[in-house]
C-alpha positions as CSV (number, residue, x, y, z in Angstrom):
1,M,0.0,0.0,0.0
2,N,1.3,3.5,-0.8
3,F,0.2,7.1,-0.8
4,Q,-0.2,7.3,-4.6
5,Q,-2.8,4.5,-4.5
6,L,-4.7,6.4,-1.8
7,R,-4.5,9.7,-3.7
8,I,-5.9,8.1,-6.8
9,V,-8.9,6.7,-4.9
10,R,-9.5,10.1,-3.3
11,E,-9.2,12.0,-6.6
12,T,-11.5,9.4,-8.4
13,V,-14.2,10.2,-5.8
14,R,-13.6,14.0,-6.0
15,H,-13.9,13.9,-9.8
16,H,-17.2,12.0,-9.6
17,F,-15.7,8.7,-10.6
18,N,-14.2,10.0,-13.8
19,L,-10.9,8.2,-13.9
20,T,-9.6,10.3,-16.8
21,E,-10.0,13.5,-14.9
22,A,-8.6,11.9,-11.7
23,S,-5.5,10.7,-13.6
24,N,-5.0,14.2,-15.1
25,A,-5.2,15.8,-11.7
26,L,-2.4,13.6,-10.5
27,F,-0.4,13.8,-13.7
28,T,-0.5,10.1,-14.3
29,S,-2.0,7.8,-17.0
30,Q,-5.5,6.3,-16.8
31,S,-4.1,2.8,-17.2
32,G,-1.6,3.4,-14.4
33,A,-4.3,4.8,-12.1
34,S,-6.5,1.8,-12.8
35,K,-3.7,-0.6,-12.0
36,H,-3.0,1.3,-8.7
37,I,-6.7,0.9,-7.7
38,R,-6.7,-2.8,-8.6
39,D,-3.5,-3.4,-6.7
40,L,-4.9,-1.7,-3.6
41,E,-8.2,-3.6,-3.8
42,E,-6.3,-6.9,-4.1
43,E,-4.1,-6.0,-1.1
44,L,-7.2,-5.0,1.0
45,G,-9.2,-8.0,-0.2
46,I,-12.2,-5.9,-1.1
47,E,-13.6,-3.9,-4.1
48,L,-13.7,-0.2,-3.4
49,F,-15.7,0.8,-6.6
50,E,-18.8,-0.4,-8.4
51,R,-18.0,-1.1,-12.0
52,R,-19.7,-1.7,-15.3
53,G,-17.0,-3.1,-17.6
54,K,-14.1,-0.7,-17.4
55,R,-16.3,2.2,-16.2
56,I,-16.4,3.2,-12.5
57,L,-19.9,3.9,-11.3
58,G,-19.5,4.7,-7.7
59,L,-18.3,3.4,-4.3
60,T,-19.2,0.0,-3.0
61,Q,-20.5,-0.2,0.6
62,A,-17.0,-1.1,1.7
63,G,-15.5,1.8,-0.3
64,S,-18.0,4.2,1.3
65,S,-16.8,3.0,4.7
66,L,-13.1,3.3,3.9
67,I,-13.0,6.6,2.0
68,E,-13.1,8.7,5.2
69,I,-10.1,6.7,6.5
70,I,-8.3,7.3,3.3
71,E,-9.0,11.0,3.4
72,R,-7.8,11.1,7.0
73,I,-4.5,9.3,6.2
74,L,-3.7,11.7,3.4
75,L,-4.7,14.7,5.5
76,D,-2.4,13.5,8.3
77,A,0.4,13.0,5.9
78,E,0.0,16.6,4.5
79,N,-0.2,17.9,8.1
80,L,3.1,16.1,8.9
81,K,4.9,17.8,6.0
82,R,3.5,21.2,7.0
83,S,4.5,20.7,10.6
84,A,8.0,19.7,9.7
85,H,8.3,22.7,7.4
86,Q,7.1,25.0,10.2
87,L,9.9,23.8,12.6
88,T,12.5,25.1,10.1
89,H,10.6,28.0,8.5
90,E,8.3,29.5,11.2
91,D,7.9,32.9,9.4
92,R,8.0,31.7,5.8
93,G,5.5,29.8,3.6
94,S,2.1,30.5,2.1
95,L,-1.4,31.2,3.4
96,A,-4.3,30.4,1.0
97,I,-7.5,32.2,1.6
98,A,-10.8,31.7,-0.3
99,T,-13.3,34.6,-0.1
100,T,-15.8,36.5,-2.1
101,H,-15.3,39.8,-4.0
102,T,-17.1,41.8,-1.3
103,Q,-14.8,40.5,1.5
104,A,-11.6,40.8,-0.6
105,R,-12.4,44.3,-1.7
106,Y,-13.9,45.9,1.4
107,A,-13.2,43.9,4.6
108,L,-9.8,42.3,4.2
109,P,-7.4,45.0,2.9
110,P,-6.5,46.6,6.3
111,I,-6.1,43.1,7.8
112,I,-3.9,41.8,5.0
113,A,-1.8,45.0,5.2
114,R,-1.2,44.5,8.9
115,F,-0.5,40.8,8.4
116,K,2.2,41.5,5.7
117,Q,3.9,44.0,8.0
118,V,4.3,41.2,10.6
119,F,5.0,38.4,8.1
120,P,6.6,39.9,5.0
121,R,8.0,36.5,3.9
122,V,4.6,34.8,3.9
123,H,3.1,34.5,0.4
124,L,-0.6,35.2,0.4
125,E,-2.9,33.4,-2.1
126,L,-6.2,35.1,-2.3
127,H,-8.8,33.0,-4.2
128,Q,-11.8,35.1,-5.1
129,C,-14.9,33.0,-5.8
130,G,-18.5,32.2,-4.8
131,P,-19.5,30.7,-1.5
132,E,-20.1,27.2,-3.0
133,E,-16.6,27.1,-4.5
134,I,-15.1,28.3,-1.2
135,V,-16.7,25.3,0.5
136,S,-15.2,23.0,-2.2
137,L,-11.8,24.5,-1.9
138,L,-11.8,24.1,1.9
139,K,-13.1,20.5,1.7
140,A,-10.3,19.6,-0.8
141,G,-7.7,21.2,1.5
142,K,-6.6,23.6,-1.3
143,V,-7.1,26.7,1.0
144,D,-6.4,27.3,4.7
145,I,-9.2,29.7,5.5
146,G,-12.6,30.4,4.0
147,I,-14.4,33.7,4.4
148,A,-18.0,34.3,3.3
149,T,-21.5,35.1,4.5
150,E,-23.2,32.2,2.8
151,A,-22.7,28.4,2.9
152,L,-19.8,28.0,5.3
153,H,-21.7,27.8,8.6
154,E,-23.9,25.1,7.1
155,E,-21.0,22.7,7.0
156,S,-20.5,22.4,10.8
157,Q,-19.4,18.8,10.7
158,Q,-16.4,19.4,8.5
159,F,-15.7,23.1,9.3
160,A,-15.1,25.1,12.4
161,C,-16.8,28.5,11.8
162,F,-16.3,31.7,13.7
163,P,-18.3,34.9,13.2
164,F,-16.0,37.5,11.7
165,Y,-18.3,40.6,11.8
166,H,-21.9,41.6,11.3
167,W,-23.2,44.0,8.6
168,Y,-26.3,45.4,7.0
169,H,-27.4,46.1,3.5
170,G,-28.0,49.7,2.5
171,V,-29.9,51.4,-0.4
172,I,-27.7,53.3,-2.8
173,V,-29.2,56.0,-5.0
174,P,-28.0,58.9,-7.2
175,E,-27.9,62.3,-5.4
176,G,-31.3,64.0,-5.4
177,H,-33.2,60.7,-5.9
178,P,-36.8,60.7,-4.7
179,L,-36.0,58.1,-2.0
180,D,-33.5,60.6,-0.5
181,D,-36.2,63.0,0.7
182,G,-35.8,62.7,4.5
183,V,-38.9,60.5,4.9
184,P,-38.2,57.2,6.6
185,L,-37.6,54.4,4.1
186,T,-40.0,51.5,3.8
187,L,-39.8,48.3,1.7
188,E,-42.9,49.5,-0.2
189,H,-41.2,52.8,-1.1
190,I,-38.1,51.0,-2.3
191,A,-40.1,48.5,-4.4
192,K,-41.7,51.4,-6.3
193,H,-38.3,51.7,-8.1
194,P,-36.4,49.2,-10.2
195,I,-33.8,47.4,-8.1
196,V,-30.2,46.4,-8.9
197,T,-28.6,44.0,-6.4
198,Y,-26.6,40.8,-5.9
199,H,-27.0,37.5,-7.6
200,E,-28.8,34.8,-5.7
201,G,-26.5,33.1,-3.3
202,F,-24.1,36.1,-2.9
203,T,-23.6,38.8,-0.3
204,G,-26.8,38.2,1.8
205,R,-29.1,38.2,-1.2
206,A,-31.3,35.5,0.5
207,R,-32.0,37.9,3.4
208,I,-33.1,40.6,1.0
209,D,-35.6,38.3,-0.6
210,Q,-36.8,37.1,2.8
211,A,-37.4,40.6,4.0
212,F,-39.5,41.6,0.9
213,S,-41.4,38.3,1.1
214,A,-42.2,38.7,4.8
215,A,-43.6,42.2,4.1
216,G,-45.7,40.9,1.2
217,V,-43.9,43.2,-1.3
218,I,-42.7,42.1,-4.7
219,P,-39.5,43.9,-5.8
220,D,-38.7,44.7,-9.4
221,I,-35.2,43.4,-9.6
222,V,-34.0,44.5,-13.1
223,L,-30.3,43.5,-12.9
224,T,-28.1,41.4,-10.6
225,A,-24.4,41.3,-10.3
226,L,-21.6,39.6,-8.3
227,D,-20.1,42.7,-6.7
228,A,-21.0,46.1,-5.5
229,D,-18.9,48.0,-7.9
230,V,-20.9,46.8,-10.8
231,I,-24.2,47.5,-9.0
232,K,-23.0,51.1,-8.3
233,T,-22.1,51.6,-11.9
234,Y,-25.6,50.8,-13.1
235,V,-27.2,52.9,-10.3
236,E,-25.1,55.8,-11.6
237,L,-26.5,55.1,-15.1
238,G,-30.0,55.4,-13.7
239,L,-31.0,51.8,-14.2
240,G,-32.5,51.6,-10.7
241,V,-31.7,51.9,-7.0
242,G,-29.1,49.6,-5.5
243,L,-29.2,47.2,-2.6
244,I,-25.6,46.6,-1.5
245,A,-23.5,45.7,1.5
246,S,-23.2,49.0,3.4
247,M,-19.4,48.7,3.8
248,A,-19.1,48.8,0.0
249,Y,-19.9,52.5,0.0
250,H,-17.3,55.2,0.5
251,D,-18.0,58.9,0.5
252,H,-15.0,59.9,-1.4
253,R,-14.9,57.1,-4.0
254,D,-18.6,57.1,-4.6
255,Q,-19.2,60.8,-5.2
256,G,-22.6,61.4,-6.9
257,L,-24.2,58.5,-5.0
258,T,-25.9,58.5,-1.6
259,L,-26.2,55.5,0.8
260,L,-29.5,55.3,2.7
261,D,-29.7,53.4,6.0
262,A,-31.9,50.3,5.7
263,S,-30.8,48.5,8.9
264,D,-34.4,48.7,10.3
265,L,-35.8,47.1,7.1
266,L,-33.3,44.4,6.1
267,P,-32.0,41.8,8.6
268,R,-28.4,41.7,9.9
269,N,-25.9,39.5,8.1
270,T,-22.9,37.6,9.5
271,T,-19.7,36.9,7.7
272,Y,-17.8,33.8,8.9
273,L,-14.3,32.6,9.1
274,A,-14.1,28.9,8.4
275,L,-11.4,26.2,8.9
276,R,-11.5,22.6,7.8
277,R,-11.3,20.3,10.9
278,G,-8.1,18.3,10.9
279,H,-6.3,20.7,8.6
280,F,-2.9,21.7,9.9
281,L,-2.4,25.5,10.3
282,R,0.9,27.3,10.4
283,S,1.4,29.7,13.4
284,Y,1.0,32.7,11.1
285,A,-2.4,31.5,10.0
286,Y,-3.6,31.7,13.6
287,R,-2.1,35.2,13.7
288,F,-4.2,36.1,10.6
289,L,-7.3,34.9,12.4
290,E,-6.4,37.0,15.5
291,L,-6.1,40.1,13.3
292,C,-9.6,39.4,12.0
293,R,-10.9,39.0,15.6
294,E,-8.8,39.8,18.6
295,D,-10.3,37.1,20.8
296,L,-9.4,34.3,18.3
297,D,-6.1,33.3,19.8
298,E,-4.5,30.0,18.8
299,A,-5.7,28.2,22.0
300,T,-9.4,29.2,21.4
301,V,-9.3,28.2,17.7
302,Q,-7.7,24.8,18.5
303,Q,-10.4,24.1,21.2
304,V,-13.1,24.6,18.6
305,L,-11.3,22.6,16.0
306,A,-11.1,19.8,18.5
307,G,-14.8,20.0,19.1
308,K,-14.6,21.5,22.6
309,A,-16.4,24.6,23.8
310,A,-14.3,27.7,23.4
């Protein structure tokens, strides 16, 4: 038995039992990968995969039972290498973070600037993607930390999640817009105008929809986008009023636009920091988490990762 055999089994499952894609991911041939699997099955005395001819259809019952052990063995091996590297290079290495555009653009810059001052020799990899892809990257061990408002906290068995900060949506309008008349906002008033906001599944969009639905109001959403900068552009063009994360508005950069407070109308959102349970973190990763939240020291995080109350 060897690690390559285990990696091929893991990648075959991750690539939905497509052996060609699994082989490509490991830079090996399909025939070689197939032989590795057969050799492992022969050594274990069981079949890991259901087959139809040469095609792999899925895991057998035994395979389903063993895949978690295979994942754990490979994770422990990766953690061993990371741990050994840290003993000789405590302030050097890389830190991979997967997050959304909103967090990368508006929440993280001051934190990353402070982190780089302390750890100038640590290479930061910032993966900008949607919440579901962040979950996938964390599960695959391709990133160390995930940061998003959606999806992460729903994976409590595999992830340890920590609230990062709370925020609200606001209404952004051109200067002199009828909604900016000093009269308290209502969802009914907002819905009288075309609305530009986030795609479904991004930046608290579900909470926007829930608020209008609970009020019995049907909004006229004429355009959706992934990030606030695009939304603001189309609000400036007069396409509609924008519903954006309030931290995405800056007085100096967004001249000609006004942000109206909607915290009494739209529910509070929470952005989370997520770590994969069992994933080895370098000491500087814990420092990054502490820069995000002062009370997230290494001992507290490790307690939660171990399943203990913080």
